[in-house]
N, C-alpha and C positions, 0 to 999 in steps of 0.2 A: 777518849777512846780506851776501851778495856784492853787488858794485856792479851787476852785470847782471841780477839776479833781479827779476822783476815781481811786484807785489802782486796777488793774485787778488781778483776782485770777489766780495763776499759773496753767498750764495744769496738772502738777503733782498732785496738790491738788484736782483739779476737778476729775481726774480719781480715786483718792483714795475715794472720796465721792461716785462715781458711783459703785465702787467695793464693798463698805461697805453697801450701802443702796439699790441700784437698782438690782445689779447682783444676790444677794441671792433670791430676789423675782422672778426675771425672771427664775432662775434655778428651783425654787420650782414649779412654774406654768408649765414650760416645762416638768418637770418630771411627774407631775400629768397627763398632757395630754398624754404623752408617755405611762404611765402605763395603762391608760384607753384604749388606742388603742391596746396595747398588750393583755389586758384582753379580749377585744372584738374579737381580731383575734384568740387567742388560745382557747377561750371558758372557761367554768368552770373547776374546778379540776375533774379529772377522778374519776368515781365511782368504778373502779376495774382494774385489770390487766388481759390481755388475752395473749395467746401464739399461734402463727401461727403453724398450724399442721406441725409436722416434722416426716417423715416416714424414718425409718432405717430398712433394711431387711438383715438378715444374709443368705448368700448362703451356704447351708450345704451339706455335702456328703450324698448321699442317700443310699450307700452301703459301705462296707469295701473295702479298696484297697489302691493303691499307686498313688499319683498324678503324672501325666506326663506333659511335656511341650506341650503347644499348638503351632500351626504353627506361630501365631502372637507373637510379643514380650510379655514378662511377664507384666501383669497388675500391675501398681504401684499406690501409693496414689494420690488421686485427679484426676485420669484418668476417663474420662466419658465412660459409656457403654450404649448401647441401649437395650430396652426390647427384650428378647429372645436370646440375644447374648450368645454364649458359653463362659463361663468365667473360667471353670475348667473341667478337664477330668481325669478319672482314667485309669490305665493301663488295656488294654483289653486282655492281654495274658492269664491270668487265665481263663477268659470266653472261649477263643478259645480252651484252653486245655480241659476244661470240655466238650465242644461240640465234640471234637475229641474222647474223652472217650465215650460219649453217642453214637456216630456213631458206634464205635467198639462194644458196647454192643448191639446195634440194629442189627448189622450183626450176632452176636452170637445168638440173639433171633430168627432171621430169620432161621438160621440153626436148632435151636431147634424145631421150628415150623414145619419144613420139616420132621424132625424125627417123631414128633407127628402125622403128616399127614400119614406117612407110617404105623405107628402103628395102627392108627384108621382104615385105609383101610383094613389091615390084620385082625383086630379084627372083623369088620363088614362083611367081606367076608365070614367068617364061618357062620354067622347068615343068610346070604342071604336075608336080609330085605332091599329092595330098598329104602324105605322112610327114614330109618335110615342112610343109606349111603349118601342120599341127604342132610340130616341135618348135618352130619359130614363134608361134602364137603363145605356147605354154612358157617358153623362155621369157618372152616379153611380159607376160602376166606375172611371172615370178618376180621379175625385177620391179614391176609396178607395185606389187604388194610390199616388196622390200623397201621401196621409196616411201610408200604410205606409212609403213611402220616407223621408218626413220623420222619422217615429219611429225608423226604423233609423239614419238619419244622426245623430240625437241620441245614440243608444246608442254609435255609433262614436266620436263626439267625447268622450263620457265615458270610453271605454276608452283613447283616445289620451292623456288626462290621466294615467290610471293608468300607461300604458306609459312615459311620460316619466319618472315618478318611479322606476319599477322599473328602467328602463335606466340612469338616473343612479346608482342604488344598486349595480347590478351592475358598472358601470364603476369605481366606487370600490373594490369588494371584489376585483376581478380581480387587481390588482398585490399587494394584501395577501395574497391566497390563494397567489400564486406565491411569496411570501417566507415562507409558513408561518404568517402572523399571523392567518389566518382558517381555521377548520376546514372540512373537506370537506363536512360535513353542512350547515353554514350556507350555504356557497357553492352547494351543490346545491339547497337549498330556494329560494334566491333565483332560480336558473335556472329551476326548475319554475314559480315564480310568474310569471316573465316569459313563459315559454312558454305558460302558461295564458291570459294576456292576449292574446298574439299569436294563439292559436287562436280566441279569442272574436272578435277583430277580423276574422280571415279569414272566419269564419262570417257575421258581420253584414255584411261587405262583399259576400259572395256573395248574401245575401238582398236587400241593397240593389240590386244589379245586376239581380236577377230582378224586383223590384218596378218598377224603372225600365223594363225591357223590356216588362212587362205594361202599364204606363202608356202607353208609346209605341205599343204595338199598339192599345190602346183608343182613343187619340187619332187614329190613322190611320183606324180604322174609323168613328170619329165624323165625321171630315172628309169622308167620302163622302156624307153626307146633305145635302139642300138647305140653303143658308144661312138661309133664313127659319125653317126648323124648328129649326136649331141656335140661332138667336137667341132663339126662344121658350123653348126648354129652358134655355139658359144664364141667362135672366132669372130662372128659379126658383132657381138656385144661385149667384147673384151674391154674396150676402153671405158664403156659406161659402167661395167661391173667393177672395174678397178676404182673408178671415181666414187662409186657408192660405198665401196669398202673403206676408202679414205674418210668419207664423211661419217660412217659408222664409228670409226676409231675416234674421230674428233668429238662426236657426241658422248662417247664413253669418257673421254678426258674431261669434258665439261661436267658430266655427271659426277665424277670423282671430286672435282673442284667444288661443286655445290655442296656435296656431302661434308666437305672439310671447311666450309666457310665459318661454321660455328665451332667454338672450342668449349667443351663442357668440363666441369669439375670431375675428376676421376674418383674423388672420395669426399666425404664430409670433413670439414675442418675449418681452419682459420687462415686468412690471407696474411702471409708474413713478409711478402715482398711483391712489389709492382715494378716490372721491368719495362713495360711499354704502355703507352697511353693512346686514346683515340686520336687519329690524325697522323700517327707515325706509320711508316712503312716497315713491314716485317718480311723476312725470308723464311722459307720452310725450315722448321727446327729452332727458330728464335724463341726464347722463353718470353712469356707474356706475364704470367703470375707464378708465384710459388705458394703452395698450400701445404700447411702442416696439419697432420691428423691429430685429433685430440684423444684418440683411442690407442691403447697399448695392449699387446697380446702376450709378450714374453720379456724376459730379462736376458741379456747377453753378458757373459762373464768370460774371463780368460784364465786358464790354469797354466802357470809358468811351466816351461818344458823341463825344468830340473826336478819337478815333482816326481816321486817314484812311480806311483800308479795313478794315471789320470782317471777321472770319474767316467762312469758309463751310464747309458740310458737307464733310468729308474733309480739312480742314487738319490738319497734324501738330501735336501738343501734347506738351510735356514736363511731366510732373507729378512733384512731389517732396514727400513728407511732411515735416513740420517737426521730426520726431524727429532726434536727434543721430545722425550717421553714415548717414542714409538716402541712397539713390541715386535719381537721376532715372530715370523710366520713360517709354517712348514710348507715346503714345496718339493718338487722332484725335477731331475734332469730330463728334459724332453728329447734332446738330440745333442750329438757331439759333432763338431766340425771335422772334415777329413784331413785338414792340413794345419801345420803350425803357422801362425801369422804374427805379424808385428802388432804388439798390444798398443792400442791408442794411448796417447800421452796422458790423458786424464784418468786412465785406469791403471797406470803403472804405480808400483810402490815408490819408485823414485822417478819423477817426471824427466829428469835430466839424463837418465840412463836408458838407452834402448833395451827393450825386453820383448822376448818372443814367447808365445803361449798357444795353447789349444783352445779355440772358441767353444763355448758350451752354452746351449740355450736352455733356460730354466723357465718353467711355467710360472705365470704370474698368479699368485694365490688369489682366489676369488674374494672380492670385497676389499682388497688392499688398494687404498687410495693413493695413487702416485701419478706423476705427470710424465709424459714421454720425454726421454732424455735425462731423467733424474737418476742420480747415482745411488746405488743400493749396496749395503754391506752383505756379503755372501759368505756363508760357511758351508762347506760340503761335508756331509755325514755319510760315511760308507755304509752300505747295506750289510746285513749279517752274512758273514762268510767272505766278504770282500776285504782286501788289504788296502787301507788308505795310504800306505807308504809312510 
């Protein structure tokens, strides 16, 4: 080796120097740049927590009864339903039995009225007063038309029960027929049966309207006679009139019951709970299903009461879902609650400490994909000229 030649530093030694002197500096600078970028991307810390509107509705029984099976398969958890869909039905046999009893009572009242008519005719024949006989005849006709209308109404209600069942059956068969799972003959037969019930309903409705018109005309003619004469004639029909009034009230009760035999979904959504099953008895107000809506309209947040100036309608708001990589979106305050309320536990800064605040409703930005009940980071931005406190 010559005297002037230098010994080269080994690569292992060079790498050790880089690792100890340069690499920490590069790592620090890179981390600082990355943190700055992340801070600018994610924005400042949120000023509060909001919750996407979550609607849950209980489908309850409207009247007492026993649940029966629907034509379609039993609804199960997380099954979707559309608004207005029949999701539960009560047994209609008690209503049909009451209607049959009402019709039998109407027939008895009709015979009683015929007896009263004969008695009135005999009583007024001795007096030989023509106008009094006319009043008695009109009063009898009025009650006859009233009974006819009542009888027809009972028939209509019975047909409505049948129509509900036929319509539910046809609604179940329609999608199956479209997929070829139900024959044309079976589907056509069901349509014919439904149409037959509808025609019968239309006929009975027309007859009912005619009976009501005739009753109204007789009542108007009857009102033209002197009050004293009317009072004397009505005294002869008091018991029958009272009995007819009772049966009319019973028909209205059965009509209301029939209208409430079916429970329909008040909104489109997903079944999240099943409380009662076919075969179980229910009382009016008992929950049958719980449906959760899949749509959200706004975000609810709470502003702690210690804040200096609460937001007002029109304030700007930045909302950001808590999913990784989500971006902040601009929105505005739609409305502000009237009272300070206890903040829900999952929206408190410290869940273990009770906290009160002012509820604020924030518009859901268009196109923001969130689920009902999802928590959202919320930052209120004061408008120009407002003092955010």
